[in-house]
N, C-alpha and C positions, 0 to 999 in steps of 0.2 A: 301344334304349328311343324310344318312336313319338310324336312331336306331334301326334296326331288329335286328342286331348283339350285341346290348349294353345286349339285354334282354336273350342272351345265356350266357352272360359272368359275369353276376350278381350273381348268384349262387357260381359261381366258385370263384369270388373277395370276397363274403361272408365268403367262408370259408377258403381263405387263409389269410385272415385280422383275422378270429377267431383265428387261427393256430398263428398267431404272436401276438395276444393280450391276450395270457396267464396269468389267474391271478397270482399274485406274494405271492409266501408263505410268510406270515407276521404274522402268530400263530392268525388271528382274528384281530390285530392292525386295521387295517382302517375299516373292520365293527364297531367298538368299538368307534372308531373317529365317524365314520357317525351316529352311533345313539346317540352319545352324542351331537352331531352337531342337529341333526333333532329333539332331545329332548330338547335345548333351545331354537330353533326355535318356538316349540309349546308353552312353555313358555312366549317368549315374545309375538307372537301372542295372548293367553290369557288374559297378562298385558295388551295390546292395547286394545285388545275388552271390559276390563272393565273398563278402563283408559274413552273409548269412553262412554261408556253408564252411568258411573258416569256423565261426562261431561255432556251429554244431560240431565240428570235428574235433575243437578244443575240448569240449563237453563233453564227448561221448568216452573218451580216455578216463577221464574222472570215474566217469559214472561205471564203464566197464570195470576198473579198478574197485570199486563202492561193490560191485555184485561179486566179484569173485571172493572178495573179503567177504562179504555175510555167507556166500557159500561154504567158505573155510569156516568161519565161525558156527554156522548150523551143522556142519559135521561134529564140531568137537561136541557144541552143548547135547547132540544127540548120543553121543559116545559116553558121556557124564552121565547124562541121564541113565541110558541103558544100564551102566554099571553102578550108578547108585538104586536103580530098580531090584537088580541081582541082587545087591548087596542086601536089601530090603525084605524080598522074598527068600534069601537061602538065609537071611541072618537073623 
């Protein structure tokens, strides 16, 4: 089955569907509803982005403290190990 004839019918079908799908006369009601829905969607996306940014910022504070504490502990542990190794080698 070839599709050569389908290419010829596409513009005709598009014109038929366009004529059958005429916009309804609703005095701008549909456009107003769509604008409101899009506005609410933008607000939701903005609130979600702000909440995500706040969550990340709040999570970074304890995470940075944890990294600093681990760094300090590693310095102490390495000094203790170094002292213990020196004592074992000399003692």
